[in-house]
C-alpha positions in Angstrom: 1.7 -11.2 -18.8 4.8 -10.5 -16.7 5.3 -7.0 -18.1 1.8 -6.1 -17.0 2.3 -7.4 -13.4 5.8 -5.6 -13.2 4.3 -2.4 -14.5 1.3 -2.6 -12.0 3.6 -3.3 -9.1 6.2 -0.6 -10.1 3.6 2.1 -10.7 1.8 1.4 -7.4 5.0 1.3 -5.4 6.4 4.4 -7.1 3.1 6.3 -6.6 3.1 5.5 -2.9 6.8 6.3 -2.5 6.2 9.7 -4.1 3.0 10.6 -2.3 2.3 8.7 0.9 4.3 11.2 3.0 2.1 14.0 1.9 -1.0 12.0 2.9 0.6 11.1 6.3 1.0 14.8 7.0 -2.7 15.4 6.0 -3.8 12.6 8.4 -1.7 14.1 11.2 -3.4 17.4 10.7 -6.9 15.9 10.6 -6.2 13.9 13.8 -4.7 16.9 15.6 -1.3 15.3 15.8 2.0 17.1 15.7 3.8 17.1 12.3 6.1 14.1 12.0 4.2 11.9 14.6 3.6 9.5 11.8 7.1 8.6 10.6 7.6 8.2 6.9 8.1 4.6 5.9 11.8 3.5 6.0 11.4 1.6 2.7 9.0 0.8 -0.1 9.7 -2.8 -1.2 8.5 -4.2 -4.4 8.1 -7.7 -3.0 6.8 -9.5 0.0 9.3 -9.6 2.9 7.9 -11.6 5.8 11.1 -11.6 7.8 11.7 -7.8 7.4 11.4 -6.2 10.8 11.9 -2.5 9.9 9.0 -0.3 10.7 7.2 1.6 9.4 7.5 -0.4 6.1 5.5 -0.6 2.9 5.6 -3.7 0.7 3.9 -3.9 -2.6 3.5 -7.2 -4.5 1.3 -9.0 -6.9 -1.2 -11.8 -6.2 -2.6 -12.5 -9.6 -3.3 -11.0 -13.0 -5.7 -11.5 -15.9 -7.0 -9.7 -18.9 -9.7 -7.3 -18.1 -12.1 -9.1 -20.4 -11.6 -11.8 -23.1 -10.3 -9.1 -25.6 -8.2 -7.5 -22.9 -5.0 -9.5 -23.8 -5.3 -8.5 -27.4 -5.7 -4.9 -26.5 -3.1 -4.8 -23.8 -5.5 -4.2 -20.9 -4.8 -6.3 -17.8 -6.0 -6.3 -14.2 -3.4 -7.1 -11.6 -4.4 -7.8 -8.0 -1.8 -6.4 -5.7 -1.3 -6.3 -2.0 0.1 -3.3 -0.2 1.3 -4.3 3.3 1.9 -1.6 5.9 3.8 -2.6 8.9 4.1 -0.6 12.1 5.0 -1.3 15.7 4.4 0.0 19.2 5.6 -0.6 22.7 3.3 -1.8 25.5 0.6 0.7 24.8 -1.3 -1.4 22.3 -4.4 0.9 22.1 -2.3 3.8 20.9 -0.3 1.6 18.6 -3.5 0.3 16.9 -4.7 3.9 16.3 -1.3 4.9 15.0 -1.4 1.9 12.5 -4.9 2.8 11.3 -3.6 6.3 10.6 -1.2 4.8 8.0 -4.0 2.9 6.4 -6.1 6.1 6.1 -3.2 7.8 4.4 -2.7 4.9 2.0 -6.4 4.8 1.1 -6.4 8.6 0.5 -3.2 8.3 -1.6 -4.8 5.8 -4.0 -8.3 7.4 -4.0 -6.9 10.9 -4.8 -4.9 9.7 -7.8 -6.4 6.6 -9.2 -4.4 6.5 -12.5 -1.0 6.4 -10.7 0.7 7.3 -14.0 0.5 7.0 -17.8 0.0 3.3 -18.2 -2.5 2.8 -15.3 -6.1 3.1 -16.3 -7.4 2.7 -12.8 -6.3 1.6 -9.3 -8.8 1.0 -6.5 -8.8 -0.7 -3.1 -10.7 -4.0 -2.9 -10.2 -5.2 0.6 -8.4 -4.9 4.0 -7.1 -7.4 6.4 -5.2 -6.9 9.7 -3.0 -8.9 11.9 -1.3 -8.1 15.2 1.8 -9.9 16.6 3.2 -9.4 20.0 6.5 -10.5 21.5 8.1 -9.6 24.8 8.3 -5.9 24.3 6.9 -4.9 20.9 3.5 -5.2 19.2 3.6 -5.3 15.4 0.6 -4.3 13.3 0.3 -5.5 9.7 -2.4 -4.2 7.5 -2.8 -5.8 4.0 -4.7 -3.7 1.6 -5.9 -5.3 -1.7 -5.5 -3.0 -4.7 -6.6 -3.8 -8.2 -4.5 -2.1 -10.7 -5.6 -2.0 -14.4 -2.7 -1.3 -16.8 -2.5 -0.6 -20.4 0.6 -1.4 -22.4 0.7 -0.9 -26.1 
């Protein structure tokens, strides 16, 4: 099972790393923002990093995995539930920061929707859910969006 999980996480993270910036530029254009307003993520981590404070940041990690159906294991077809976390931050203007964070989510959703196979061993990848949290300290508001992505991989 671990090879299916590792493949799903790696394919999803690599796809985002290679393509998210393009979709950020498209979101900027659609929103009438100047190019570069939405900074490219500083890193694409292949694990959960709750103490990581760099922003913007993308984390990709697995939640669970199972064969697609009872014969899936025999045929090398697995579904891995992944989470993609996007972390952004803003100063005291919370309203602007919230809009800024949602632009990143829009780019992420487009990135997956427009290329659902992510590569040669991915049968399909699709978003399943979306959660959001906001944390404020003395001078910074951090926005964390967790997007559920199911990745179906095939490994011969």
